[in-house]
N, C-alpha and C positions, 0 to 999 in steps of 0.2 A: 649447670656450669656457673662458675662465678665470673665476675667482670674481668678479672685479669686473664683468665683463660680465653675469653672471647677476644680480648685485645691482642693476645699473642697469636691466635689463629688468624685474625684479621691482618695483623702486621706481616705474618708469614705469607698470606695470600697476596698482599700488595707487593712484597719483596719478590715473590715468584713471578707475578705479572710483569714487574719492572725488569726482571732478569731475562725473561723469555717473551718480551713484548713483540719483537719483530718476527720470531718464528711462529708465534701464535697467529699473528695477522696474516703472514704469508701462507700458512697452512689453511686458514679460512678462505682466503682469496683463491687458492689452488683448488680447494674442494668446490667452491662456487663455479669456477671455470670448468671443472670436470662435469659437473651436473648440467651446465648449460650446453657443453659439447655433446653429451649423451642425448639430451632432449632434441637438439638440432639434428643429430644423426638419425634418430628415430623418425623425426618429421620428414626429412628429405628422402628416406628410403621407402616411404609409403607411396604407392602409386594410386592415382585417382583416375587414370585413363581407363576407359572400358576395354575389355578384351574384344578384339575384332577377328572374326573368322573369315578366311577367304579360300577360294578354290581357283585354281589356275584357269579353268574353263569357263568360269562365270563371266558373262559380259555385263556391261554397265547399263544397257538399255532396259527399261522397266518391263518390256513385253516378255522377256525370257527369265526374269528373276524367279518367278513362281514355279516355272516348269523345270528349271535346271536341277533343283534339289530332288525332283521325282526321277530324274535320269541317273542319279548317282547309284553305283552298285555297292561300294564299300567305303568305310571310314577308317582312316589310320589313326590309332590312338597310341600315344607314348606313355607306357606304364612305368612309373618310377616309385621308389620308396621301399617299404618293407615287403617286398615280394622276392621270391627265389630267382626268377628270371625276368628282370626288367628289360624293357625294350619296346619297339614299335610293333603293335599288333593290328592286323587288318580285321575289321568287324563289318558285318553286313549292316545296311541302313536299318535303323530301328532297334539296334542292340542297346543294352543297358550297361551301366558302369560295372555291375557284377559280372557281366560277360567278359569285359576287359580284364578284370582282376582274376577271374577264373581261367582266362586264357594264359595267364602267366604261371599257372599250375599251383604253386604252394606259397602260402604266406610265411614269412619268417617272424620269429618272436622278437 
């Protein structure tokens, strides 16, 4: 390219920026605000508190904490997701995750 073509391109770019200066700046600021909002949304939706399991019959004194779990007869499991029959399933103590999924009969694709 010769020098006059480069000058023409440069002057067109400068004219374009002068014409659309405010929309370009506002678009950039808007994009930055959207990115910040998404990052804050993701950070606030994450939970760092541990899951706590409880049973209505468990007493707080330390003498019975070890024996209460031996007295339980069944565990209620809420099966959700890609299963044909989601819901609460009662399992015997010592059952595995596969038993809960198998209790909901069929997996869906």
